N, C-alpha and C positions, 0 to 999 in steps of 0.2 A: 738456432732455427735455420741453419744453412742446409742446402741440398747439394750433394756431390754425385755426379754420374760416374766418374772414374778418378780415383786418387791412390797414388802409391807413396808410401811414407816409410821408407826402409832405411835401416842402419843409421838412425838419427839419435841424437842425444838432446833431450828436452830438459832444461834446467829449471824452468819456471813451471807454473801450473798449466795443465793442458785441459781446456774446457771445450767439450764438443757435445753438450747435452741437447736433447730435443732436435737432433739433426737427422737427416736421411742420407744414407750412403747406398749407392747402387752397386758399385764394385769398389772394394777397399782392400788395401794391403798394408798392414802395419807390422811387418816382420822385422825382427832383429833391432828393435828400438829400446832405448833406455829412458824411462820417464823418471826424473829425479824429484818432481814436485807432485802435488795433488792432481789426480787425473779423473775427469768426470765425463762419462759417456751415458749418463742416466737418461731414460726415455728416448733413446735414439733407436732408429729403425735401420737395420742392415738388410736391404732387399735382396742382395746377391751374396755369394760366398764372401766371408770375412776371415782374414788371416792375421793372427797376432803371434805367430810362431816365434819362439825363442826371444820374446821381448821380456824386459824386466821393469817392474814397477817398484821403485824404491819407497814410495809413500802410498797412502791410501788411494785405491781406485774404485770408482763407483760405476757398476753396470746395472744399477737398479732399474727395473722395468724396461730393459732393452728387449727388442724383438729381433731375432735372427731368423729371417724367412727361409734361408738356405743354410749351407754348411758354416759352422763357426769352428775355427781351428785355434786351439790354445796349446798346441804341441810345444813342449819344452819351455813354457812360460814360467816365470818366477815372480812370486808375490812376496815382497819383504814385509808387508803389512797385510792383515786379513782383509780381503776384498769384499765388496758388497754385491752379491749376485741375487739378492732377494727379488722375487716377482719377475725374474727373467723368463723369457719365452724362447724355447728352441723348437723350431718346426722340424728340424732334422737332428739326429744325434750328433752332438758336438764332439770334437776330438780333444780329449783331456789327457792324452798320454804324456807322461813325464812332466806333468804340471807340478811345480814345487811351491810349497809354502814354508816360509821361514818362521812363521808363528803358529806352531802346532802345540806348544805346551800351554797348559791352562793359564799360566802366569802371563804369557805373551798375548794370548787372546783377550784376557781381562784388560791388559794395558792398551791394546788396540781399541777395545770398546771405550775405555776411558778417554783416549785421545780423540776419538770420533765424537763422543759426547761433548767434550770441551770445544771442539771446532763448531759443532752445531749450536751450542749455547752462545758462542760469540757471533754467529751469523744469523741467528733467529731470535730476535728479542721478543716476539709475540708469544711463542710457545712456552709453556711452563717447564720447569726443570724435570718434573715427573713425566710429562709427556715425552720429552726428548729421551730420557733414560729408557722408558718403555719402548719407544720406537727403535732406538739403536739396538737394544737387546733382541727385539723381535726381528729386525732386519738381519742381524748376524745369525740368529738361529735359523731363519728361513733360508738364508744363503747356504749354510752348511747342509740343510735338508735337501735343497735342490741338487747340489753337487753329489750328495750321497745317493739320491735316487738315480741320477744320471750315470754315475759310476757303476751302480748295481746293474742297470740295464746293459751296460757295456761289458759286464762280467768282471769288473775290477773290484773284487770284494774286499781286498786288504785296504786300499785307499778309501773305499766307501765306509769301512768300519771306523777309520780315523775321523772322517767327517761326522759320523754318527756320535762319537764321543764328544766332539766339539759342539755338536748341536745340543746334546743333553746338558753340557756345561753352560752354554748360553742360557738355556732354560733355567738352570739352577741359579745363576747369578741374577737373572731377571726376577725370579721369585724371592731371592734373598733381599734384593732392593725393595720389592713391594712389601715384604713383611716388616722390614725395618722402618719404612717411611709411610706406610698406610696403617692408620690406627685400627680400622676394621679388620684388615688382613692379619695384623699382629694379634688382635684379640682372638680371632678365629683359630689362628695357628696355635696360640697358647692353650686354647680350649682343647684342640685336637691332641696336643702333647699330653695334657692332663688326663684326658679320657683314655689315651693310649696307656699311660702309666697305671691308671686304675684298673684297666682291663688286664694288664700284666700281673698286677698284684692279686686280683681276683682269680686269675688263672692259676697262679702259684698256690693260693689258699686251697683251691679246689683239688689240685694235684696232691697236696699234703693230706687233705681229708680223705681222698680216695685211697692213698697208701695206708693211712691209719685204719680205715674201714677194712681193707683187705687183710691187714695184720690181725685185727680183732676176729674176723670171720675164720681165718686160718687157725688162730689159737683156739677158738671155740670148737672147731671141728676136731682138732687134735685132742682136746680135753674130753669131748664126747666119745671119741674112739677109745 
């Protein structure tokens, strides 16, 4: 809950956790930093331009529900773990050029989700396991969705397509968890699969009958001729 009018935090190495959630920054410069621990900026308001250029985040970083009132520059930034940009608000188009993700494979995204779920389970004893699983998968999916839309608006279609694939994968693993752990969802899913199989069988039978009918008609016409 701290408020900063002017802060410059450049070329630093932070080995512990960096907690700056629910803060207000008017002028802030976080260029060329290396964050080795968990980094938390969630619910923070950046009233003026905010620069994170060429910084590196070795572990999870949370920008959840941040508000950037002016320019937000992430030029050359590197995330070693999938960050959380869910529900973030950009009043101006952010700079996302040369932003690098080390976790672009589906396996690494799944691992990042599992690590974040484990951390939340340890820190939040009131929420149920299902609530945390659903919240994490939803946060990651929304995070990729926001980055996808922002990159599309900036004309960076290639990187946007990568975020689109990651967004769909987070949706997939969220549904997979729901189906495996929710009895109603599992029953509905199995019913859908069974119905789909029946429709396929009925479709196959109808095709066979149509072919037989055409053969009979053709043979009858030939005999009559």
